[in-house]
Backbone as JSON Lines, residues from 0, in Angstrom:
{"i":0,"aa":"X","n":[23.59,-121.78,139.27],"ca":[22.04,-121.43,139.56],"c":[22.17,-120.42,140.32]}
{"i":1,"aa":"X","n":[20.83,-119.67,140.22],"ca":[21.18,-118.44,141.43],"c":[21.34,-118.49,142.62]}
{"i":2,"aa":"X","n":[22.35,-117.04,142.3],"ca":[22.48,-117.0,144.3],"c":[21.49,-116.52,144.98]}
{"i":3,"aa":"X","n":[19.51,-116.35,145.16],"ca":[19.5,-116.9,146.14],"c":[18.89,-117.59,146.74]}
{"i":4,"aa":"X","n":[18.92,-118.39,145.68],"ca":[18.65,-120.2,145.74],"c":[19.58,-120.66,146.43]}
{"i":5,"aa":"X","n":[20.47,-120.64,145.35],"ca":[21.59,-120.68,146.65],"c":[22.09,-120.64,148.34]}
{"i":6,"aa":"X","n":[21.25,-119.27,148.69],"ca":[21.58,-118.86,150.24],"c":[20.01,-119.95,150.58]}
{"i":7,"aa":"X","n":[18.43,-120.44,150.29],"ca":[17.94,-120.65,150.52],"c":[18.26,-122.2,150.88]}
{"i":8,"aa":"X","n":[18.98,-123.15,150.36],"ca":[19.16,-123.99,149.97],"c":[20.11,-123.8,151.07]}
{"i":9,"aa":"X","n":[21.22,-123.17,150.79],"ca":[22.54,-123.21,152.39],"c":[22.03,-122.79,154.14]}
{"i":10,"aa":"X","n":[20.43,-122.69,153.28],"ca":[19.59,-122.36,154.85],"c":[18.85,-123.36,155.65]}
{"i":11,"aa":"X","n":[18.4,-124.26,154.48],"ca":[17.58,-125.38,154.6],"c":[18.09,-126.59,155.88]}
{"i":12,"aa":"X","n":[19.43,-126.77,155.77],"ca":[19.52,-127.91,156.37],"c":[19.63,-127.48,158.13]}
{"i":13,"aa":"X","n":[19.63,-125.87,158.47],"ca":[19.24,-125.41,159.23],"c":[17.44,-124.74,159.86]}
{"i":14,"aa":"X","n":[17.0,-124.95,158.88],"ca":[16.38,-124.45,159.37],"c":[14.97,-126.4,159.03]}
{"i":15,"aa":"X","n":[15.35,-127.48,158.92],"ca":[15.2,-128.13,159.13],"c":[15.7,-128.79,160.53]}
{"i":16,"aa":"X","n":[16.71,-128.63,160.88],"ca":[16.92,-128.62,162.58],"c":[16.28,-128.25,163.48]}
{"i":17,"aa":"X","n":[16.45,-126.7,163.27],"ca":[15.2,-126.12,163.76],"c":[13.01,-126.09,163.91]}
{"i":18,"aa":"X","n":[12.53,-127.29,163.1],"ca":[11.83,-127.84,162.79],"c":[12.16,-129.2,163.52]}
{"i":19,"aa":"X","n":[13.11,-128.86,163.64],"ca":[12.63,-131.17,164.3],"c":[12.45,-130.49,166.12]}
{"i":20,"aa":"X","n":[13.69,-129.68,165.84],"ca":[14.01,-129.91,167.46],"c":[12.85,-128.85,167.47]}
{"i":21,"aa":"X","n":[12.1,-127.82,167.37],"ca":[10.27,-127.77,167.91],"c":[9.66,-128.42,167.81]}
{"i":22,"aa":"X","n":[9.44,-129.84,166.87],"ca":[8.34,-130.61,167.21],"c":[8.96,-131.1,167.63]}
{"i":23,"aa":"X","n":[9.75,-131.17,168.61],"ca":[9.47,-131.66,169.53],"c":[9.39,-132.43,171.17]}
{"i":24,"aa":"X","n":[9.33,-130.21,171.04],"ca":[8.0,-129.72,172.49],"c":[6.64,-130.92,172.56]}
{"i":25,"aa":"X","n":[7.05,-131.3,173.32],"ca":[5.16,-131.64,174.04],"c":[3.62,-130.65,173.35]}
{"i":26,"aa":"X","n":[3.26,-131.3,172.75],"ca":[1.9,-130.64,172.59],"c":[2.55,-129.46,171.27]}
{"i":27,"aa":"X","n":[3.36,-129.68,170.28],"ca":[3.98,-128.55,169.21],"c":[2.81,-128.71,167.78]}
{"i":28,"aa":"X","n":[2.38,-128.24,167.22],"ca":[1.94,-128.82,165.53],"c":[3.39,-128.23,164.71]}
{"i":29,"aa":"X","n":[2.68,-129.04,163.77],"ca":[3.45,-129.11,162.94],"c":[3.45,-127.49,162.32]}
{"i":30,"aa":"X","n":[1.93,-126.43,161.74],"ca":[2.19,-125.82,161.36],"c":[2.58,-124.05,162.23]}
{"i":31,"aa":"X","n":[2.89,-124.82,163.63],"ca":[3.68,-124.09,164.72],"c":[5.4,-123.97,164.73]}
{"i":32,"aa":"X","n":[5.69,-124.83,164.59],"ca":[6.82,-125.58,163.9],"c":[7.2,-125.04,163.67]}
{"i":33,"aa":"X","n":[6.82,-124.61,161.96],"ca":[7.37,-124.37,160.33],"c":[7.74,-123.08,160.75]}
{"i":34,"aa":"X","n":[6.25,-122.43,161.33],"ca":[6.63,-120.69,162.23],"c":[7.83,-120.57,162.5]}
{"i":35,"aa":"X","n":[8.04,-121.54,164.14],"ca":[9.67,-121.75,164.39],"c":[10.19,-121.58,164.18]}
{"i":36,"aa":"X","n":[10.45,-122.25,162.92],"ca":[11.75,-122.16,162.59],"c":[12.37,-121.32,161.86]}
{"i":37,"aa":"X","n":[10.43,-120.5,160.92],"ca":[10.8,-119.86,159.07],"c":[11.48,-118.19,160.99]}
{"i":38,"aa":"X","n":[11.21,-117.7,161.46],"ca":[11.27,-116.71,162.07],"c":[12.91,-116.6,162.35]}
{"i":39,"aa":"X","n":[13.26,-117.99,163.36],"ca":[14.74,-118.4,163.62],"c":[15.72,-118.34,162.82]}
{"i":40,"aa":"X","n":[15.36,-119.31,161.45],"ca":[16.11,-119.34,160.43],"c":[16.22,-118.13,160.11]}
{"i":41,"aa":"X","n":[15.19,-117.02,159.92],"ca":[14.65,-115.95,158.46],"c":[15.13,-115.31,159.7]}
{"i":42,"aa":"X","n":[15.24,-114.39,160.44],"ca":[16.23,-113.43,160.99],"c":[17.99,-113.82,161.2]}
{"i":43,"aa":"X","n":[17.95,-114.95,160.89],"ca":[19.62,-115.64,161.34],"c":[20.2,-115.77,160.21]}
{"i":44,"aa":"X","n":[20.05,-115.57,159.18],"ca":[19.82,-115.57,157.22],"c":[20.04,-114.27,156.64]}
{"i":45,"aa":"X","n":[18.76,-112.85,157.1],"ca":[18.83,-111.83,157.02],"c":[20.26,-110.85,157.89]}
{"i":46,"aa":"X","n":[20.35,-111.69,158.87],"ca":[22.03,-111.26,159.77],"c":[22.96,-111.74,159.18]}
{"i":47,"aa":"X","n":[22.54,-113.01,158.43],"ca":[24.24,-113.26,157.75],"c":[24.23,-112.97,156.55]}
{"i":48,"aa":"X","n":[24.02,-111.83,155.47],"ca":[23.53,-110.88,154.94],"c":[25.03,-109.96,155.19]}
{"i":49,"aa":"X","n":[24.23,-109.22,156.27],"ca":[25.98,-108.51,157.02],"c":[26.86,-108.86,157.25]}
{"i":50,"aa":"X","n":[26.85,-110.41,157.56],"ca":[27.9,-111.04,158.29],"c":[29.09,-110.92,156.73]}
{"i":51,"aa":"X","n":[28.08,-111.7,155.99],"ca":[28.53,-111.23,154.77],"c":[29.6,-110.33,154.69]}
{"i":52,"aa":"X","n":[29.14,-109.45,154.17],"ca":[29.57,-108.02,154.34],"c":[30.41,-107.33,154.93]}
{"i":53,"aa":"X","n":[30.41,-107.78,156.48],"ca":[31.49,-107.57,157.93],"c":[32.69,-108.66,157.44]}
{"i":54,"aa":"X","n":[33.03,-109.35,156.89],"ca":[33.07,-110.83,157.08],"c":[33.84,-109.79,155.02]}
{"i":55,"aa":"X","n":[33.59,-109.31,154.73],"ca":[34.17,-108.71,153.52],"c":[35.2,-107.64,153.66]}
{"i":56,"aa":"X","n":[34.83,-107.4,154.73],"ca":[35.29,-105.64,155.51],"c":[36.96,-105.74,156.37]}
{"i":57,"aa":"X","n":[36.47,-107.0,157.05],"ca":[37.0,-107.02,157.79],"c":[37.62,-107.85,157.62]}
{"i":58,"aa":"X","n":[39.39,-108.81,156.4],"ca":[39.41,-110.08,156.18],"c":[39.97,-110.49,157.3]}
{"i":59,"aa":"X","n":[40.16,-111.71,156.99],"ca":[40.87,-112.4,157.81],"c":[42.59,-112.19,158.11]}
{"i":60,"aa":"X","n":[42.78,-112.03,158.99],"ca":[44.31,-111.81,158.97],"c":[45.51,-112.41,159.09]}
{"i":61,"aa":"X","n":[46.79,-111.93,158.35],"ca":[47.58,-112.77,158.47],"c":[48.03,-112.9,159.13]}
{"i":62,"aa":"X","n":[48.04,-112.66,160.7],"ca":[48.0,-113.28,161.24],"c":[47.38,-112.32,162.58]}
{"i":63,"aa":"X","n":[46.7,-112.66,163.75],"ca":[45.05,-112.91,164.48],"c":[45.49,-112.02,165.67]}
{"i":64,"aa":"X","n":[44.98,-110.82,165.48],"ca":[45.34,-109.46,167.46],"c":[44.56,-109.33,168.16]}
{"i":65,"aa":"X","n":[44.72,-109.09,168.95],"ca":[43.1,-108.97,169.7],"c":[41.58,-107.78,169.19]}
{"i":66,"aa":"X","n":[42.58,-107.32,168.83],"ca":[41.66,-106.51,167.91],"c":[40.32,-107.17,166.44]}
{"i":67,"aa":"X","n":[40.48,-107.97,165.59],"ca":[40.48,-109.22,165.28],"c":[39.42,-110.16,166.4]}
{"i":68,"aa":"X","n":[39.73,-110.65,167.5],"ca":[38.53,-111.03,168.3],"c":[37.41,-110.46,168.69]}
{"i":69,"aa":"X","n":[38.02,-109.57,169.11],"ca":[37.16,-107.62,169.76],"c":[36.36,-107.39,168.87]}
{"i":70,"aa":"X","n":[36.82,-107.44,167.74],"ca":[35.59,-107.07,166.86],"c":[34.31,-108.23,166.05]}
{"i":71,"aa":"X","n":[34.9,-109.2,166.08],"ca":[33.81,-110.27,166.08],"c":[33.65,-110.89,167.62]}
{"i":72,"aa":"X","n":[33.71,-110.09,169.18],"ca":[33.09,-110.08,170.44],"c":[31.65,-109.45,169.99]}
{"i":73,"aa":"X","n":[32.43,-108.85,169.29],"ca":[31.38,-107.07,169.04],"c":[29.65,-107.52,168.31]}
{"i":74,"aa":"X","n":[30.66,-107.8,167.18],"ca":[29.13,-108.07,166.46],"c":[28.89,-109.4,166.66]}
{"i":75,"aa":"X","n":[29.28,-110.31,167.17],"ca":[28.7,-111.56,167.58],"c":[27.65,-111.27,168.8]}
{"i":76,"aa":"X","n":[27.53,-110.0,168.95],"ca":[26.98,-110.35,171.24],"c":[25.51,-109.11,169.76]}
{"i":77,"aa":"X","n":[26.36,-108.09,169.27],"ca":[24.99,-107.13,168.13],"c":[23.9,-108.62,167.38]}
{"i":78,"aa":"X","n":[24.93,-109.05,166.68],"ca":[23.89,-110.72,166.19],"c":[22.87,-111.26,167.08]}
{"i":79,"aa":"X","n":[23.49,-111.38,167.63],"ca":[22.96,-112.52,168.99],"c":[21.19,-111.95,169.56]}
{"i":80,"aa":"X","n":[21.97,-110.28,169.75],"ca":[20.89,-109.86,170.63],"c":[19.59,-109.25,169.49]}
{"i":81,"aa":"X","n":[20.45,-108.76,167.77],"ca":[19.36,-108.69,167.02],"c":[18.36,-109.68,166.39]}
{"i":82,"aa":"X","n":[18.55,-110.65,166.49],"ca":[18.51,-112.38,166.23],"c":[17.22,-112.94,167.4]}
{"i":83,"aa":"X","n":[18.22,-112.56,168.69],"ca":[16.55,-112.84,169.36],"c":[15.32,-112.14,169.73]}
{"i":84,"aa":"X","n":[15.56,-110.54,169.0],"ca":[14.63,-109.73,168.97],"c":[13.1,-110.38,168.21]}
{"i":85,"aa":"X","n":[13.37,-110.33,167.14],"ca":[12.69,-111.17,166.87],"c":[11.95,-112.47,166.78]}
{"i":86,"aa":"X","n":[12.32,-113.42,167.34],"ca":[11.88,-114.43,168.95],"c":[11.57,-113.99,169.45]}
{"i":87,"aa":"X","n":[12.08,-112.46,169.3],"ca":[10.73,-112.81,171.15],"c":[9.51,-112.02,170.74]}
{"i":88,"aa":"X","n":[9.19,-110.86,169.75],"ca":[8.38,-110.44,169.18],"c":[7.38,-111.95,169.03]}
{"i":89,"aa":"X","n":[7.97,-113.44,167.73],"ca":[7.5,-114.6,167.85],"c":[6.73,-114.99,169.09]}
{"i":90,"aa":"X","n":[7.53,-114.73,170.03],"ca":[7.02,-115.85,170.43],"c":[5.31,-115.02,171.73]}
{"i":91,"aa":"X","n":[5.82,-113.71,171.89],"ca":[4.81,-113.24,172.32],"c":[3.37,-113.22,171.53]}
{"i":92,"aa":"X","n":[3.49,-113.32,170.64],"ca":[2.0,-113.05,169.8],"c":[1.49,-114.62,169.61]}
{"i":93,"aa":"X","n":[2.36,-115.67,169.87],"ca":[1.53,-116.53,169.56],"c":[1.52,-117.23,170.65]}
{"i":94,"aa":"X","n":[1.66,-116.6,172.54],"ca":[1.3,-116.62,173.39],"c":[0.83,-116.23,173.68]}
{"i":95,"aa":"X","n":[0.24,-115.07,173.41],"ca":[-0.97,-113.8,173.63],"c":[-0.46,-112.87,174.99]}
{"i":96,"aa":"X","n":[0.53,-112.96,175.29],"ca":[1.21,-112.04,175.71],"c":[2.23,-110.9,175.85]}
{"i":97,"aa":"X","n":[2.22,-110.5,176.73],"ca":[3.21,-109.39,176.34],"c":[4.91,-109.61,176.61]}
{"i":98,"aa":"X","n":[6.06,-108.86,176.18],"ca":[7.22,-109.07,175.88],"c":[7.31,-109.47,177.23]}
{"i":99,"aa":"X","n":[7.43,-108.63,178.23],"ca":[8.09,-108.57,179.66],"c":[7.83,-110.06,180.39]}
{"i":100,"aa":"X","n":[6.67,-110.66,179.36],"ca":[6.68,-111.83,180.41],"c":[6.86,-113.05,179.49]}
{"i":101,"aa":"X","n":[7.29,-112.6,178.79],"ca":[8.38,-113.9,177.24],"c":[10.7,-112.96,177.89]}
{"i":102,"aa":"X","n":[11.24,-112.14,178.8],"ca":[11.81,-112.04,178.77],"c":[12.27,-111.8,180.14]}
{"i":103,"aa":"X","n":[13.16,-113.5,180.19],"ca":[13.26,-114.3,181.24],"c":[14.55,-114.57,181.25]}
{"i":104,"aa":"X","n":[15.24,-114.2,182.78],"ca":[16.8,-114.57,182.21],"c":[17.3,-115.34,181.38]}
{"i":105,"aa":"X","n":[17.11,-116.91,181.92],"ca":[17.76,-118.43,181.54],"c":[16.68,-118.25,179.81]}
{"i":106,"aa":"X","n":[15.96,-117.18,179.63],"ca":[15.49,-118.1,178.34],"c":[16.77,-117.23,177.04]}
{"i":107,"aa":"X","n":[16.72,-116.03,178.12],"ca":[17.25,-114.72,176.88],"c":[18.6,-115.41,177.1]}
{"i":108,"aa":"X","n":[19.21,-115.97,178.35],"ca":[20.61,-116.31,177.98],"c":[20.88,-117.63,176.77]}
{"i":109,"aa":"X","n":[19.95,-118.31,177.18],"ca":[19.63,-119.55,176.21],"c":[20.04,-119.26,174.51]}
{"i":110,"aa":"X","n":[19.64,-118.5,174.29],"ca":[18.11,-117.43,173.19],"c":[19.97,-116.15,172.47]}
{"i":111,"aa":"X","n":[20.8,-116.11,173.37],"ca":[21.8,-115.23,173.36],"c":[23.23,-117.0,172.98]}
{"i":112,"aa":"X","n":[23.27,-117.42,173.7],"ca":[24.22,-118.98,172.89],"c":[23.54,-119.69,171.62]}
{"i":113,"aa":"X","n":[22.01,-119.12,171.35],"ca":[22.17,-120.18,170.28],"c":[22.4,-118.89,169.54]}
{"i":114,"aa":"X","n":[22.19,-117.17,169.25],"ca":[22.48,-116.37,168.39],"c":[24.07,-116.54,168.07]}
{"i":115,"aa":"X","n":[24.69,-116.7,168.85],"ca":[26.41,-116.62,168.73],"c":[27.26,-117.89,168.55]}
{"i":116,"aa":"X","n":[25.94,-118.54,168.76],"ca":[27.05,-120.52,168.14],"c":[26.45,-120.08,166.29]}
{"i":117,"aa":"X","n":[25.23,-119.15,165.94],"ca":[25.06,-119.04,164.76],"c":[25.44,-118.21,164.07]}
{"i":118,"aa":"X","n":[25.97,-117.04,164.65],"ca":[27.56,-116.1,164.3],"c":[28.3,-116.76,164.11]}
{"i":119,"aa":"X","n":[28.83,-117.56,164.83],"ca":[30.51,-118.42,164.94],"c":[30.06,-119.03,163.36]}
{"i":120,"aa":"X","n":[29.36,-119.55,162.93],"ca":[28.54,-120.19,162.34],"c":[28.81,-120.13,160.83]}
{"i":121,"aa":"X","n":[28.32,-119.11,160.43],"ca":[28.02,-117.94,159.42],"c":[29.57,-116.96,159.06]}
{"i":122,"aa":"X","n":[30.11,-116.95,160.28],"ca":[31.32,-116.4,160.39],"c":[32.51,-117.41,159.73]}
{"i":123,"aa":"X","n":[31.68,-118.41,160.4],"ca":[32.76,-118.91,159.88],"c":[32.66,-119.55,158.04]}
{"i":124,"aa":"X","n":[31.35,-119.48,158.33],"ca":[31.93,-119.94,156.46],"c":[31.37,-118.86,155.26]}
{"i":125,"aa":"X","n":[30.99,-117.63,155.73],"ca":[31.81,-116.53,154.87],"c":[32.99,-116.33,155.1]}
{"i":126,"aa":"X","n":[34.39,-116.78,155.2],"ca":[35.53,-116.68,155.69],"c":[36.48,-117.57,155.44]}
{"i":127,"aa":"X","n":[35.81,-118.66,154.84],"ca":[35.67,-120.53,154.57],"c":[35.27,-120.21,153.05]}
{"i":128,"aa":"X","n":[34.57,-118.69,152.59],"ca":[33.6,-118.5,151.16],"c":[34.86,-118.64,150.29]}
{"i":129,"aa":"X","n":[35.48,-116.88,150.58],"ca":[35.34,-115.57,150.81],"c":[37.22,-116.45,150.39]}
{"i":130,"aa":"X","n":[37.45,-117.52,151.45],"ca":[39.36,-117.83,151.28],"c":[39.17,-118.63,149.83]}
{"i":131,"aa":"X","n":[38.59,-119.27,149.89],"ca":[38.05,-120.44,148.59],"c":[38.23,-119.27,146.9]}
{"i":132,"aa":"X","n":[37.66,-118.29,147.62],"ca":[36.8,-116.62,145.79],"c":[35.72,-117.62,145.08]}
{"i":133,"aa":"X","n":[35.36,-117.84,146.05],"ca":[33.22,-118.66,145.81],"c":[32.95,-117.55,146.32]}
{"i":134,"aa":"X","n":[31.82,-117.45,145.39],"ca":[30.33,-117.18,145.0],"c":[30.42,-115.73,145.62]}
{"i":135,"aa":"X","n":[30.77,-116.02,144.27],"ca":[31.07,-114.07,143.55],"c":[31.74,-113.44,144.68]}
{"i":136,"aa":"X","n":[32.59,-113.82,145.42],"ca":[33.42,-113.12,147.12],"c":[34.49,-111.87,145.97]}
{"i":137,"aa":"X","n":[34.7,-111.3,146.2],"ca":[35.59,-110.6,146.12],"c":[37.1,-110.2,145.77]}
{"i":138,"aa":"X","n":[37.2,-110.72,147.1],"ca":[38.45,-111.75,147.76],"c":[38.81,-112.79,147.48]}
{"i":139,"aa":"X","n":[39.28,-112.88,145.64],"ca":[39.46,-114.57,145.36],"c":[40.72,-114.51,144.96]}
{"i":140,"aa":"X","n":[41.55,-115.61,145.77],"ca":[42.72,-116.13,146.4],"c":[43.52,-116.64,146.18]}
{"i":141,"aa":"X","n":[44.67,-116.28,145.43],"ca":[45.49,-115.53,145.28],"c":[44.78,-114.9,143.62]}
{"i":142,"aa":"X","n":[45.12,-113.77,143.68],"ca":[44.63,-112.99,142.59],"c":[45.62,-113.97,141.37]}
{"i":143,"aa":"X","n":[44.62,-113.53,140.28],"ca":[46.22,-113.54,139.07],"c":[47.2,-113.01,138.65]}
{"i":144,"aa":"X","n":[47.87,-113.41,137.84],"ca":[48.96,-112.39,138.22],"c":[48.7,-111.24,137.28]}
{"i":145,"aa":"X","n":[47.82,-111.21,136.45],"ca":[47.54,-110.43,135.1],"c":[46.49,-109.04,135.86]}
{"i":146,"aa":"X","n":[45.47,-109.71,137.23],"ca":[45.1,-108.65,137.21],"c":[45.93,-107.71,137.93]}
{"i":147,"aa":"X","n":[46.91,-108.04,138.53],"ca":[47.54,-106.29,139.3],"c":[48.32,-105.46,138.44]}
{"i":148,"aa":"X","n":[47.42,-104.73,139.07],"ca":[47.89,-103.39,138.33],"c":[49.27,-102.54,139.53]}
{"i":149,"aa":"X","n":[48.95,-102.14,140.72],"ca":[50.69,-101.81,140.46],"c":[50.34,-102.24,143.23]}
{"i":150,"aa":"X","n":[51.65,-101.97,142.88],"ca":[52.0,-102.42,144.55],"c":[51.86,-101.35,145.49]}
{"i":151,"aa":"X","n":[52.02,-101.34,146.42],"ca":[52.4,-99.98,147.29],"c":[52.32,-100.29,148.47]}
{"i":152,"aa":"X","n":[53.32,-99.93,149.42],"ca":[53.44,-100.17,150.56],"c":[52.3,-99.97,151.95]}
{"i":153,"aa":"X","n":[51.89,-101.61,152.44],"ca":[50.78,-101.06,153.84],"c":[51.61,-100.68,155.16]}
{"i":154,"aa":"X","n":[52.21,-101.51,155.36],"ca":[52.67,-101.04,156.77],"c":[53.84,-102.1,156.47]}
{"i":155,"aa":"X","n":[54.92,-102.66,157.56],"ca":[56.53,-102.89,157.42],"c":[57.0,-104.44,156.61]}
{"i":156,"aa":"X","n":[55.06,-104.74,157.13],"ca":[55.4,-106.74,156.75],"c":[54.16,-106.82,155.52]}
{"i":157,"aa":"X","n":[53.32,-106.02,155.31],"ca":[52.53,-106.13,154.13],"c":[52.84,-104.3,152.76]}
{"i":158,"aa":"X","n":[51.71,-105.11,151.75],"ca":[52.39,-104.95,150.66],"c":[50.14,-104.1,150.2]}
{"i":159,"aa":"X","n":[49.94,-104.04,149.44],"ca":[48.69,-103.63,148.32],"c":[48.92,-103.38,147.88]}
{"i":160,"aa":"X","n":[47.52,-105.04,147.11],"ca":[48.03,-105.31,145.47],"c":[47.1,-104.27,145.41]}
{"i":161,"aa":"X","n":[46.4,-103.08,144.01],"ca":[45.66,-103.17,143.63],"c":[45.28,-103.96,142.46]}
{"i":162,"aa":"X","n":[44.53,-104.18,141.95],"ca":[43.04,-104.8,140.77],"c":[42.8,-104.51,140.37]}
{"i":163,"aa":"X","n":[42.91,-105.0,138.74],"ca":[42.41,-104.33,138.18],"c":[40.54,-103.89,138.18]}
{"i":164,"aa":"X","n":[40.48,-104.93,138.62],"ca":[39.18,-104.86,138.87],"c":[38.56,-104.5,140.51]}
{"i":165,"aa":"X","n":[39.5,-103.05,140.55],"ca":[39.52,-102.01,141.68],"c":[39.07,-102.79,142.87]}
{"i":166,"aa":"X","n":[39.43,-104.06,143.14],"ca":[39.5,-104.13,144.8],"c":[41.43,-104.11,144.74]}
{"i":167,"aa":"X","n":[40.96,-104.08,146.11],"ca":[42.26,-103.92,146.83],"c":[42.82,-105.65,147.66]}
{"i":168,"aa":"X","n":[43.61,-105.99,147.87],"ca":[43.97,-107.1,148.9],"c":[44.99,-106.79,149.23]}
{"i":169,"aa":"X","n":[45.83,-107.06,151.04],"ca":[46.76,-106.69,151.38],"c":[47.29,-108.05,151.74]}
{"i":170,"aa":"X","n":[49.43,-107.87,151.26],"ca":[49.6,-109.59,151.04],"c":[50.19,-109.51,152.14]}
{"i":171,"aa":"X","n":[51.17,-110.55,152.2],"ca":[52.17,-110.78,152.92],"c":[53.68,-110.01,151.6]}
{"i":172,"aa":"X","n":[55.32,-109.02,152.34],"ca":[56.0,-109.18,151.45],"c":[56.57,-110.39,150.63]}
{"i":173,"aa":"X","n":[56.73,-111.48,151.02],"ca":[57.4,-112.87,150.79],"c":[56.43,-112.86,148.84]}
{"i":174,"aa":"X","n":[54.74,-112.6,150.02],"ca":[54.32,-113.32,148.92],"c":[53.76,-112.2,147.82]}
{"i":175,"aa":"X","n":[54.52,-111.05,147.99],"ca":[54.53,-110.05,146.62],"c":[55.67,-110.09,146.36]}
{"i":176,"aa":"X","n":[57.18,-110.47,147.1],"ca":[58.21,-110.37,146.04],"c":[57.97,-112.16,145.38]}
{"i":177,"aa":"X","n":[57.79,-113.67,145.66],"ca":[57.39,-114.0,145.1],"c":[56.35,-113.99,143.86]}
{"i":178,"aa":"X","n":[55.13,-113.33,144.15],"ca":[54.52,-112.09,142.86],"c":[54.88,-111.93,141.6]}
{"i":179,"aa":"X","n":[55.74,-110.9,142.58],"ca":[56.85,-109.77,141.17],"c":[57.98,-110.62,140.47]}
{"i":180,"aa":"X","n":[58.36,-111.77,140.96],"ca":[59.42,-113.04,140.55],"c":[58.72,-113.46,139.24]}
{"i":181,"aa":"X","n":[57.59,-113.73,139.26],"ca":[56.39,-114.6,138.12],"c":[56.17,-113.38,136.86]}
{"i":182,"aa":"X","n":[55.6,-112.49,137.82],"ca":[55.56,-111.7,136.71],"c":[56.44,-111.0,135.93]}
{"i":183,"aa":"X","n":[57.51,-111.18,135.88],"ca":[58.65,-110.9,135.44],"c":[59.49,-111.16,134.69]}
């Protein structure tokens, strides 16, 4: 199955949920609900590409540190704000009013919370897919024994393994010792 079709199918349930929630608003038409769902979920899907790349650069650490949480707090906030921008623009166009009339604190807080929630879902799914080695992720874990080219020290507790495909993975020393024992 093509990757673009997989992405569309992955976002379809969230689009459907957004559409149904939009339809529950009094006076909402089917085309308007579809447009709202497309703007909201389309923006989330486009930002999800950046999240996928972000989770490839900042891999899930062996031990969670405050830096990891801090990076995701900043990235999640940025995601939520960038997700809100098309929502604000679409709402202003739909109502034929200025952006200032749309930007009200209760609405911004709600949209920020929803954008943060979407970020958490996308990030969690991205890390889950990467840890399982699916969707062509570069972090297929654990790497095949024949794929390890060289080991080098990363820090006191971890080593870095260079793979034949050019990628690098960081592993605990216990894991690398077990791997070296099996490889010899």
